[in-house]
BAFI-485680 format. One record per residue (C-alpha): residue number from 1; x, y, z. Coordinates in Angstrom, 2 decimals, decimal comma. Layout:
drense; x; y; z
NUM; X; Y; Z
...
***
This chain:
drense; x; y; z
1; -1,26; -47,49; 20,72
2; -5,05; -47,43; 20,99
3; -5,25; -44,09; 19,16
4; -2,93; -45,40; 16,45
5; -5,10; -48,47; 16,08
6; -8,20; -46,30; 15,63
7; -6,55; -44,51; 12,68
8; -7,27; -47,61; 10,60
9; -10,88; -47,97; 11,64
10; -13,14; -48,48; 8,64
11; -15,83; -46,17; 10,00
12; -15,08; -42,47; 9,43
13; -17,26; -41,65; 12,45
14; -14,65; -43,24; 14,68
15; -11,88; -41,14; 13,17
16; -14,04; -37,99; 13,38
17; -14,55; -38,67; 17,09
18; -10,82; -39,28; 17,52
19; -9,98; -35,99; 15,77
20; -12,47; -34,07; 17,93
21; -11,02; -35,64; 21,08
22; -7,40; -34,80; 20,20
23; -7,75; -31,52; 18,28
24; -7,26; -29,19; 21,27
25; -4,91; -31,42; 23,27
26; -1,35; -30,10; 23,38
27; -0,19; -33,49; 24,69
28; -1,76; -35,50; 21,89
29; 0,66; -37,96; 20,23
30; 2,30; -36,20; 17,32
31; 2,35; -39,25; 14,96
32; -1,42; -39,59; 15,38
33; -1,97; -35,88; 14,75
34; 0,14; -35,95; 11,59
35; -1,71; -39,02; 10,36
36; -5,06; -37,31; 10,91
37; -3,95; -34,36; 8,77
38; -3,75; -36,85; 5,87
39; -7,24; -38,26; 6,50
40; -10,55; -37,31; 4,89
41; -10,87; -33,57; 4,36
42; -13,31; -32,85; 7,22
43; -11,18; -34,85; 9,66
44; -7,94; -33,25; 8,49
45; -9,42; -29,73; 8,63
46; -10,49; -30,24; 12,25
47; -6,93; -31,06; 13,26
48; -5,29; -28,41; 11,08
49; -7,56; -25,65; 12,38
50; -7,11; -26,43; 16,07
51; -4,19; -28,67; 17,02
52; -1,43; -26,96; 19,04
53; 0,84; -29,93; 18,27
54; 1,39; -28,76; 14,69
55; 4,47; -26,57; 14,30
56; 4,94; -23,65; 11,93
57; 6,92; -25,94; 9,61
58; 4,05; -28,43; 9,59
59; 1,56; -25,70; 8,76
60; 3,73; -24,17; 6,03
61; 4,08; -27,61; 4,47
62; 0,30; -28,09; 4,62
63; -0,25; -24,68; 3,03
64; 2,11; -25,57; 0,20
65; 0,73; -29,00; -0,67
66; -2,74; -28,95; 0,85
67; -6,11; -28,29; -0,69
68; -8,14; -25,11; -0,51
69; -9,99; -26,49; 2,53
70; -6,73; -27,19; 4,34
71; -5,39; -23,70; 3,64
72; -8,65; -22,22; 4,92
73; -8,29; -24,31; 8,09
74; -4,79; -22,87; 8,60
75; -6,10; -19,34; 8,03
76; -8,67; -19,58; 10,85
77; -6,36; -20,98; 13,56
78; -6,45; -19,10; 16,87
79; -2,91; -17,89; 16,18
80; -1,35; -17,67; 12,73
81; 2,34; -16,82; 13,01
82; 4,07; -14,41; 10,65
83; 5,88; -17,18; 8,67
84; 2,64; -19,13; 8,20
85; 0,77; -15,96; 7,18
86; 3,54; -15,25; 4,67
87; 3,12; -18,73; 3,18
88; -0,63; -18,19; 2,85
89; -0,03; -14,80; 1,25
90; 2,09; -16,47; -1,44
91; -0,17; -19,36; -2,46
92; -3,55; -18,80; -0,81
93; -6,71; -18,33; -2,82
94; -9,28; -15,56; -2,48
95; -11,25; -17,22; 0,36
96; -8,09; -18,24; 2,25
97; -6,76; -14,68; 2,15
98; -10,13; -13,21; 3,20
99; -10,28; -15,59; 6,19
100; -6,70; -14,69; 7,11
101; -7,46; -10,95; 7,02
102; -10,58; -11,43; 9,16
103; -8,65; -13,45; 11,75
104; -7,62; -11,23; 14,70
105; -5,02; -13,85; 15,66
106; -3,13; -13,57; 12,37
107; 0,28; -11,89; 12,57
108; 0,61; -9,88; 9,37
109; 3,93; -8,12; 8,82
110; 4,21; -5,06; 6,56
111; 5,87; -7,20; 3,87
112; 2,99; -9,68; 3,96
113; 0,43; -6,89; 3,57
114; 2,36; -5,45; 0,64
115; 2,42; -8,91; -0,96
116; -1,32; -9,35; -0,42
117; -2,00; -5,95; -1,97
118; 0,13; -6,86; -4,96
119; -1,40; -10,32; -5,47
120; -5,04; -9,69; -4,59
121; -5,55; -5,92; -4,80
122; -8,03; -6,16; -7,66
123; -10,42; -8,21; -5,53
124; -12,86; -5,76; -3,91
125; -13,39; -7,81; -0,74
126; -9,70; -8,30; -0,02
127; -8,96; -4,68; -0,88
128; -11,58; -3,53; 1,62
129; -10,25; -5,84; 4,33
130; -6,73; -4,52; 3,79
131; -7,80; -0,87; 3,86
132; -9,62; -1,43; 7,16
133; -6,27; -2,17; 8,84
134; -4,79; 0,90; 10,53
135; -1,29; -0,58; 10,31
136; -1,44; -1,02; 6,51
137; 1,86; 0,39; 5,19
138; 1,90; 3,26; 2,73
139; 3,49; 1,06; 0,06
140; 0,52; -1,32; 0,22
141; -1,89; 1,61; 0,03
142; -0,16; 2,84; -3,11
143; -0,42; -0,59; -4,71
144; -4,13; -0,69; -3,91
145; -4,57; 2,80; -5,38
146; -3,00; 1,61; -8,62
147; -5,17; -1,54; -8,65
148; -8,33; 0,54; -8,23
149; -7,20; 2,89; -10,99
150; -6,54; -0,02; -13,35
151; -9,89; -1,61; -12,54
152; -11,82; 1,58; -13,24
153; -9,81; 2,41; -16,35
154; -10,36; -1,06; -17,82
155; -14,10; -1,15; -17,17
156; -16,23; -1,44; -20,29
157; -18,24; 1,72; -19,64
158; -15,16; 3,93; -19,12
159; -13,39; 2,41; -22,13
160; -16,43; 3,10; -24,31
161; -16,81; 6,73; -23,24
162; -13,22; 8,00; -22,86
163; -10,40; 7,79; -25,45
164; -7,36; 5,69; -24,35
165; -4,90; 8,59; -24,00
166; -7,29; 10,72; -21,95
167; -8,29; 7,69; -19,88
168; -4,68; 6,99; -18,99
169; -4,08; 10,65; -18,04
170; -7,14; 10,71; -15,79
171; -6,10; 7,44; -14,15
172; -2,56; 8,67; -13,55
173; -3,62; 12,02; -12,11
174; -6,24; 10,44; -9,85
175; -3,76; 7,85; -8,55
176; -1,10; 10,48; -7,91
177; -3,59; 12,69; -6,09
178; -4,64; 9,80; -3,87
179; -1,01; 8,88; -3,20
180; -0,19; 12,43; -2,12
181; -2,91; 12,09; 0,54
182; -1,55; 8,71; 1,66
183; 1,89; 10,27; 2,18
184; 0,44; 12,65; 4,76
185; 0,20; 9,85; 7,33
186; 3,49; 8,09; 6,58
187; 6,30; 7,97; 9,14
188; 9,98; 8,47; 8,37
189; 10,71; 4,76; 7,87
190; 7,67; 4,42; 5,61
191; 8,76; 7,43; 3,55
192; 12,12; 5,81; 2,87
193; 10,47; 2,52; 1,90
194; 7,87; 4,29; -0,21
195; 10,53; 6,33; -2,03
196; 12,45; 3,20; -2,96
197; 9,24; 1,47; -4,03
198; 8,17; 4,38; -6,25
199; 11,65; 4,67; -7,71
200; 11,67; 0,97; -8,61
201; 8,21; 1,34; -10,16
202; 9,25; 4,40; -12,17
203; 6,60; 6,56; -10,47
204; 8,77; 9,51; -9,42
205; 7,69; 11,75; -12,26
206; 8,32; 15,48; -12,31
207; 4,58; 16,14; -12,16
208; 4,12; 13,92; -9,14
209; 7,04; 15,51; -7,29
210; 5,82; 19,08; -7,82
211; 2,35; 17,96; -6,71
212; 3,75; 16,42; -3,53
213; 5,90; 19,47; -2,80
214; 3,05; 21,95; -3,31
215; 0,78; 19,79; -1,17
216; 3,22; 20,12; 1,73
217; 4,81; 16,65; 1,61
218; 8,18; 18,26; 2,19
219; 9,65; 15,37; 4,18
220; 8,80; 13,01; 1,33
221; 10,31; 15,40; -1,23
222; 13,51; 15,63; 0,83
223; 13,62; 11,81; 1,04
224; 13,24; 11,53; -2,73
225; 15,96; 14,09; -3,46
226; 18,27; 12,35; -0,98
227; 17,57; 8,98; -2,60
228; 18,07; 10,19; -6,16
229; 21,07; 12,45; -5,54
230; 22,97; 10,28; -3,09
231; 23,20; 13,17; -0,62
232; 22,69; 12,14; 3,01
233; 19,12; 12,58; 4,24
234; 20,04; 15,04; 7,01
235; 22,16; 17,10; 4,60
236; 19,42; 17,20; 1,95
237; 16,83; 18,31; 4,51
238; 19,17; 21,00; 5,81
239; 19,78; 22,44; 2,33
240; 16,07; 22,44; 1,48
241; 15,17; 24,03; 4,80
242; 17,77; 26,77; 5,01
243; 20,31; 26,51; 2,17
244; 21,10; 29,28; -0,29
245; 19,08; 29,32; -3,54
246; 22,04; 28,12; -5,60
247; 22,63; 25,21; -3,21
248; 18,95; 24,28; -3,34
249; 18,92; 24,34; -7,12
250; 22,13; 22,31; -7,33
251; 20,67; 19,69; -4,97
252; 17,42; 19,46; -6,94
253; 19,31; 19,07; -10,22
254; 21,54; 16,42; -8,61
255; 18,32; 14,52; -7,95
256; 17,72; 14,27; -11,69
257; 15,33; 17,19; -12,23
258; 16,24; 18,99; -15,46
259; 17,67; 22,50; -15,26
260; 14,72; 23,85; -17,28
261; 12,41; 22,78; -14,44
262; 14,58; 23,18; -11,35
263; 13,67; 26,89; -11,05
264; 10,01; 25,95; -10,54
265; 10,95; 23,55; -7,75
266; 13,20; 26,16; -6,15
267; 10,30; 28,62; -6,13
268; 8,08; 25,98; -4,51
269; 10,73; 25,40; -1,82
270; 10,83; 29,16; -1,19
271; 7,06; 29,21; -0,70
272; 7,02; 26,42; 1,85
273; 9,88; 28,10; 3,70
274; 7,71; 31,22; 3,94
275; 4,90; 29,06; 5,30
276; 7,12; 27,67; 8,06
277; 7,98; 24,40; 6,34
278; 4,61; 22,75; 6,88
279; 2,17; 23,70; 4,12
280; -1,45; 22,63; 4,63
281; -1,82; 21,51; 1,02
282; -4,56; 23,78; -0,28
283; -5,07; 25,18; -3,76
284; -3,60; 28,56; -2,78
285; -0,07; 27,14; -2,76
286; -0,42; 25,86; -6,31
287; -1,83; 29,17; -7,51
288; 0,86; 31,18; -5,74
289; 3,58; 29,10; -7,38
290; 1,99; 29,54; -10,81
291; 1,68; 33,31; -10,32
292; 5,29; 33,75; -9,25
293; 6,69; 31,61; -12,05
294; 4,56; 33,34; -14,69
295; 6,26; 36,58; -13,68
296; 9,71; 35,22; -14,44
297; 10,83; 36,08; -17,93
298; 13,45; 33,34; -18,24
299; 11,10; 30,38; -17,76
300; 11,63; 27,70; -20,41
301; 8,92; 26,07; -22,52
302; 9,17; 22,99; -20,29
303; 8,78; 25,23; -17,26
304; 5,66; 26,85; -18,71
305; 4,20; 23,40; -19,42
306; 4,87; 22,39; -15,80
307; 3,18; 25,57; -14,53
308; 0,17; 24,83; -16,74
309; -0,03; 21,44; -15,06
310; 0,28; 23,07; -11,63
311; -2,69; 25,29; -12,42
312; -4,71; 22,22; -13,41
313; -3,79; 20,70; -10,06
314; -4,99; 23,87; -8,36
315; -8,38; 23,53; -10,06
316; -8,57; 19,88; -9,03
317; -7,71; 20,75; -5,42
318; -10,35; 23,48; -5,37
319; -13,00; 21,10; -6,67
320; -12,12; 18,48; -4,07
321; -12,22; 21,09; -1,30
322; -15,62; 22,26; -2,52
323; -16,98; 18,72; -2,59
324; -15,67; 18,06; 0,91
325; -17,20; 21,31; 2,18
326; -20,61; 20,51; 0,68
327; -20,47; 16,99; 2,09
328; -19,69; 18,41; 5,54
329; -22,66; 20,78; 5,31
330; -24,94; 17,92; 4,24
331; -23,71; 15,79; 7,13
332; -24,37; 18,57; 9,64
333; -27,82; 19,21; 8,16
334; -28,74; 15,55; 8,47
***
């Protein structure tokens, strides 16, 4: 009763003292705590940031109708549950999200991180905080790759120097190259989720798939073919690993790859079989595929165009390997 009486005290100093006294008390009277969350912003923030009396439903409600300061107070609580973090991810501002990502007590599920990447991926600070997280799912990494590509492509300097069509091609190739590297660390569950995500986004282009296959992302390629063809995952992997050439080609075509191009994919599958099924993703694989396909007389015009693109990928891979090698030498010299 005394605490309730103090809620109406004219002096804010009294209510500040009351909030400080009750903020960490798990036995504090709930009606008083709820009333203090409606008080002046500094008083309310003290309670919101610290009180164990507030439930997840209380906090979600505060996130939805509260001010920026209140959302920030929720974001810095000692423990932020997954439902509360999800609410912040939906409506939080830049500062709220940054505080949430810096909070070691925040429980961020893969879906929340994907949502944050989608909503705030163009913000450099939030993007950096997300990328620092080892548990960041591959889908979120792909979204961030696309956000970076869009940001660079839309910059005034790039737009002034590079024609639109060439700019879009460079952006697409750079994003696909980065995504191929992200796939290297993805687990089986992530590969399935990533495949569905890329399919929904319309990103499973022929060029991207041949790039992934030549780079040794064979598990991802099998997941894609299974997803697109409707063939069971285990069956698709078995055919790609040890099936007859005609069965491999039929499976690839069932996945939506045109017959004019399926021969190139079959040749790539043959190469990774020769390498033991786990290609290290260097430029030699791309060049070997191009050389073999050039020797086939029945390659279609579309097939030749795909091989031309594979050779461009080989050059890109060689340049990246050279840059990495030089950087390693410079690091050792330093």
